[in-house]
C-alpha positions as protocol buffer text, in pm:
chain_id: "A"
residue {
  index: 1
  type: MET
  ca { x: -245 y: -1951 z: 1166 }
}
residue {
  index: 2
  type: ALA
  ca { x: -270 y: -1914 z: 799 }
}
residue {
  index: 3
  type: LYS
  ca { x: -425 y: -1566 z: 669 }
}
residue {
  index: 4
  type: LYS
  ca { x: -700 y: -1443 z: 587 }
}
residue {
  index: 5
  type: THR
  ca { x: -755 y: -1416 z: 198 }
}
residue {
  index: 6
  type: HIS
  ca { x: -1091 y: -1219 z: 288 }
}
residue {
  index: 7
  type: LEU
  ca { x: -1205 y: -911 z: 418 }
}
residue {
  index: 8
  type: LYS
  ca { x: -1594 y: -879 z: 564 }
}
residue {
  index: 9
  type: VAL
  ca { x: -1721 y: -484 z: 470 }
}
residue {
  index: 10
  type: ARG
  ca { x: -2060 y: -336 z: 511 }
}
residue {
  index: 11
  type: MET
  ca { x: -2166 y: -225 z: 249 }
}
residue {
  index: 12
  type: VAL
  ca { x: -2418 y: 162 z: 291 }
}
residue {
  index: 13
  type: PRO
  ca { x: -2665 y: 300 z: -6 }
}
residue {
  index: 14
  type: GLU
  ca { x: -2472 y: 629 z: -207 }
}
residue {
  index: 15
  type: SER
  ca { x: -2747 y: 821 z: -203 }
}
residue {
  index: 16
  type: ASN
  ca { x: -2806 y: 747 z: 153 }
}
residue {
  index: 17
  type: PRO
  ca { x: -2537 y: 653 z: 360 }
}
residue {
  index: 18
  type: ASP
  ca { x: -2779 y: 667 z: 713 }
}
residue {
  index: 19
  type: SER
  ca { x: -2990 y: 407 z: 576 }
}
residue {
  index: 20
  type: LYS
  ca { x: -3037 y: 152 z: 818 }
}
residue {
  index: 21
  type: PHE
  ca { x: -3027 y: -96 z: 554 }
}
residue {
  index: 22
  type: ILE
  ca { x: -2722 y: -290 z: 467 }
}
residue {
  index: 23
  type: TYR
  ca { x: -2538 y: -535 z: 289 }
}
residue {
  index: 24
  type: TYR
  ca { x: -2193 y: -703 z: 355 }
}
residue {
  index: 25
  type: ALA
  ca { x: -1997 y: -844 z: 89 }
}
residue {
  index: 26
  type: LYS
  ca { x: -1616 y: -987 z: 112 }
}
residue {
  index: 27
  type: LYS
  ca { x: -1326 y: -801 z: -31 }
}
residue {
  index: 28
  type: PRO
  ca { x: -988 y: -996 z: -88 }
}
residue {
  index: 29
  type: THR
  ca { x: -684 y: -927 z: 109 }
}
residue {
  index: 30
  type: LYS
  ca { x: -470 y: -934 z: -178 }
}
residue {
  index: 31
  type: GLY
  ca { x: -414 y: -811 z: -565 }
}
residue {
  index: 32
  type: GLU
  ca { x: -541 y: -504 z: -720 }
}
residue {
  index: 33
  type: LYS
  ca { x: -890 y: -442 z: -556 }
}
residue {
  index: 34
  type: VAL
  ca { x: -719 y: -374 z: -202 }
}
residue {
  index: 35
  type: LYS
  ca { x: -679 y: -51 z: -347 }
}
residue {
  index: 36
  type: ASN
  ca { x: -975 y: 75 z: -469 }
}
residue {
  index: 37
  type: LYS
  ca { x: -1376 y: 70 z: -261 }
}
residue {
  index: 38
  type: LEU
  ca { x: -1571 y: -154 z: -324 }
}
residue {
  index: 39
  type: LYS
  ca { x: -1913 y: -39 z: -524 }
}
residue {
  index: 40
  type: LEU
  ca { x: -2206 y: -293 z: -628 }
}
residue {
  index: 41
  type: LYS
  ca { x: -2534 y: -226 z: -767 }
}
residue {
  index: 42
  type: LYS
  ca { x: -2794 y: -404 z: -530 }
}
residue {
  index: 43
  type: TYR
  ca { x: -3166 y: -391 z: -454 }
}
residue {
  index: 44
  type: ASN
  ca { x: -3219 y: -169 z: -189 }
}
residue {
  index: 45
  type: PRO
  ca { x: -3601 y: -271 z: -31 }
}
residue {
  index: 46
  type: ASN
  ca { x: -3637 y: 112 z: 130 }
}
residue {
  index: 47
  type: THR
  ca { x: -3658 y: 256 z: -220 }
}
residue {
  index: 48
  type: ARG
  ca { x: -3745 y: -24 z: -411 }
}
residue {
  index: 49
  type: LYS
  ca { x: -3468 y: 27 z: -679 }
}
residue {
  index: 50
  type: HIS
  ca { x: -3180 y: -115 z: -758 }
}
residue {
  index: 51
  type: GLU
  ca { x: -2907 y: 114 z: -638 }
}
residue {
  index: 52
  type: PHE
  ca { x: -2522 y: 129 z: -580 }
}
residue {
  index: 53
  type: PHE
  ca { x: -2413 y: 49 z: -278 }
}
residue {
  index: 54
  type: VAL
  ca { x: -2065 y: 144 z: -152 }
}
residue {
  index: 55
  type: GLU
  ca { x: -1785 y: 36 z: 120 }
}
residue {
  index: 56
  type: LYS
  ca { x: -1797 y: 159 z: 463 }
}
residue {
  index: 57
  type: LYS
  ca { x: -1558 y: 45 z: 750 }
}
residue {
  index: 58
  type: LEU
  ca { x: -1732 y: -181 z: 968 }
}
residue {
  index: 59
  type: PRO
  ca { x: -1765 y: -51 z: 1397 }
}
residue {
  index: 60
  type: PRO
  ca { x: -1503 y: -163 z: 1648 }
}
residue {
  index: 61
  type: HIS
  ca { x: -1533 y: -465 z: 1826 }
}
residue {
  index: 62
  type: SER
  ca { x: -1769 y: -440 z: 2120 }
}
residue {
  index: 63
  type: LYS
  ca { x: -1670 y: -656 z: 2405 }
}
C-alpha cells in the first residue's frame, strides 16, 4: 500500500482556541512545511471576521 502524501489537521482560531468552530486542512507529510505549524487566515462566523487559524492535533480515534 502506498504511503500518504498529506495529513489531515484541525485548524482552530488563534484568538480563541476553545471555540466550537474549526476548519480541517491538508498538510504535506514530506518537505519543508512538515516542520512548521500551519497558520491560515480564514473567516470565523462566530466573530464575523477574518482571523488566523492555527494547527492543532486531531483528537485520538475512538472505536
